[in-house]
PyMOL CGO cylinders between C-alpha atoms (Angstrom):
from pymol import cmd
from pymol.cgo import CYLINDER

trace = [
    CYLINDER, -14.19, 18.04, 28.26, -13.85, 15.36, 25.22, 0.3, 1, 1, 1, 1, 1, 1,
    CYLINDER, -13.85, 15.36, 25.22, -14.63, 11.84, 26.42, 0.3, 1, 1, 1, 1, 1, 1,
    CYLINDER, -14.63, 11.84, 26.42, -14.13, 10.54, 22.87, 0.3, 1, 1, 1, 1, 1, 1,
    CYLINDER, -14.13, 10.54, 22.87, -10.68, 8.53, 22.59, 0.3, 1, 1, 1, 1, 1, 1,
    CYLINDER, -10.68, 8.53, 22.59, -9.62, 8.25, 18.63, 0.3, 1, 1, 1, 1, 1, 1,
    CYLINDER, -9.62, 8.25, 18.63, -7.15, 5.10, 17.96, 0.3, 1, 1, 1, 1, 1, 1,
    CYLINDER, -7.15, 5.10, 17.96, -5.62, 4.60, 14.41, 0.3, 1, 1, 1, 1, 1, 1,
    CYLINDER, -5.62, 4.60, 14.41, -5.07, 0.87, 13.46, 0.3, 1, 1, 1, 1, 1, 1,
    CYLINDER, -5.07, 0.87, 13.46, -2.46, 0.43, 10.31, 0.3, 1, 1, 1, 1, 1, 1,
    CYLINDER, -2.46, 0.43, 10.31, -3.50, -3.46, 9.49, 0.3, 1, 1, 1, 1, 1, 1,
    CYLINDER, -3.50, -3.46, 9.49, -6.04, -5.89, 7.78, 0.3, 1, 1, 1, 1, 1, 1,
    CYLINDER, -6.04, -5.89, 7.78, -9.24, -6.24, 9.42, 0.3, 1, 1, 1, 1, 1, 1,
    CYLINDER, -9.24, -6.24, 9.42, -11.60, -7.72, 6.91, 0.3, 1, 1, 1, 1, 1, 1,
    CYLINDER, -11.60, -7.72, 6.91, -15.19, -9.37, 7.20, 0.3, 1, 1, 1, 1, 1, 1,
    CYLINDER, -15.19, -9.37, 7.20, -16.16, -12.75, 6.21, 0.3, 1, 1, 1, 1, 1, 1,
    CYLINDER, -16.16, -12.75, 6.21, -19.54, -14.37, 5.83, 0.3, 1, 1, 1, 1, 1, 1,
    CYLINDER, -19.54, -14.37, 5.83, -20.09, -18.31, 5.09, 0.3, 1, 1, 1, 1, 1, 1,
    CYLINDER, -20.09, -18.31, 5.09, -23.48, -18.87, 3.20, 0.3, 1, 1, 1, 1, 1, 1,
    CYLINDER, -23.48, -18.87, 3.20, -26.43, -17.80, 5.66, 0.3, 1, 1, 1, 1, 1, 1,
    CYLINDER, -26.43, -17.80, 5.66, -24.55, -17.52, 8.64, 0.3, 1, 1, 1, 1, 1, 1,
    CYLINDER, -24.55, -17.52, 8.64, -23.41, -13.73, 10.40, 0.3, 1, 1, 1, 1, 1, 1,
    CYLINDER, -23.41, -13.73, 10.40, -20.60, -12.23, 9.13, 0.3, 1, 1, 1, 1, 1, 1,
    CYLINDER, -20.60, -12.23, 9.13, -17.44, -12.37, 10.98, 0.3, 1, 1, 1, 1, 1, 1,
    CYLINDER, -17.44, -12.37, 10.98, -14.74, -9.81, 11.87, 0.3, 1, 1, 1, 1, 1, 1,
    CYLINDER, -14.74, -9.81, 11.87, -10.88, -11.20, 10.77, 0.3, 1, 1, 1, 1, 1, 1,
    CYLINDER, -10.88, -11.20, 10.77, -7.88, -9.78, 11.82, 0.3, 1, 1, 1, 1, 1, 1,
    CYLINDER, -7.88, -9.78, 11.82, -5.06, -9.01, 14.97, 0.3, 1, 1, 1, 1, 1, 1,
    CYLINDER, -5.06, -9.01, 14.97, -6.33, -7.24, 17.85, 0.3, 1, 1, 1, 1, 1, 1,
    CYLINDER, -6.33, -7.24, 17.85, -2.68, -6.92, 18.88, 0.3, 1, 1, 1, 1, 1, 1,
    CYLINDER, -2.68, -6.92, 18.88, 0.57, -8.42, 17.53, 0.3, 1, 1, 1, 1, 1, 1,
    CYLINDER, 0.57, -8.42, 17.53, 3.15, -10.07, 19.76, 0.3, 1, 1, 1, 1, 1, 1,
    CYLINDER, 3.15, -10.07, 19.76, 6.82, -9.91, 19.53, 0.3, 1, 1, 1, 1, 1, 1,
    CYLINDER, 6.82, -9.91, 19.53, 6.79, -6.74, 17.28, 0.3, 1, 1, 1, 1, 1, 1,
    CYLINDER, 6.79, -6.74, 17.28, 7.92, -3.01, 18.12, 0.3, 1, 1, 1, 1, 1, 1,
    CYLINDER, 7.92, -3.01, 18.12, 5.40, -0.64, 17.81, 0.3, 1, 1, 1, 1, 1, 1,
    CYLINDER, 5.40, -0.64, 17.81, 5.47, 3.00, 16.33, 0.3, 1, 1, 1, 1, 1, 1,
    CYLINDER, 5.47, 3.00, 16.33, 7.43, 5.43, 18.59, 0.3, 1, 1, 1, 1, 1, 1,
    CYLINDER, 7.43, 5.43, 18.59, 4.64, 6.64, 21.44, 0.3, 1, 1, 1, 1, 1, 1,
    CYLINDER, 4.64, 6.64, 21.44, 5.56, 9.79, 23.30, 0.3, 1, 1, 1, 1, 1, 1,
    CYLINDER, 5.56, 9.79, 23.30, 9.46, 8.27, 24.01, 0.3, 1, 1, 1, 1, 1, 1,
    CYLINDER, 9.46, 8.27, 24.01, 8.45, 4.78, 24.46, 0.3, 1, 1, 1, 1, 1, 1,
    CYLINDER, 8.45, 4.78, 24.46, 7.55, 1.13, 22.43, 0.3, 1, 1, 1, 1, 1, 1,
]
cmd.load_cgo(trace, "trace")
């Protein structure tokens, strides 16, 4: 059995670092009020 799950995301994700601080991941975790790509007969 394969316990690994793979998901694809076609959006913008980037990292930003301010000065000597830690890097932060910037982007959208989810987008609301927008239809998804067709997923097995539903959206």
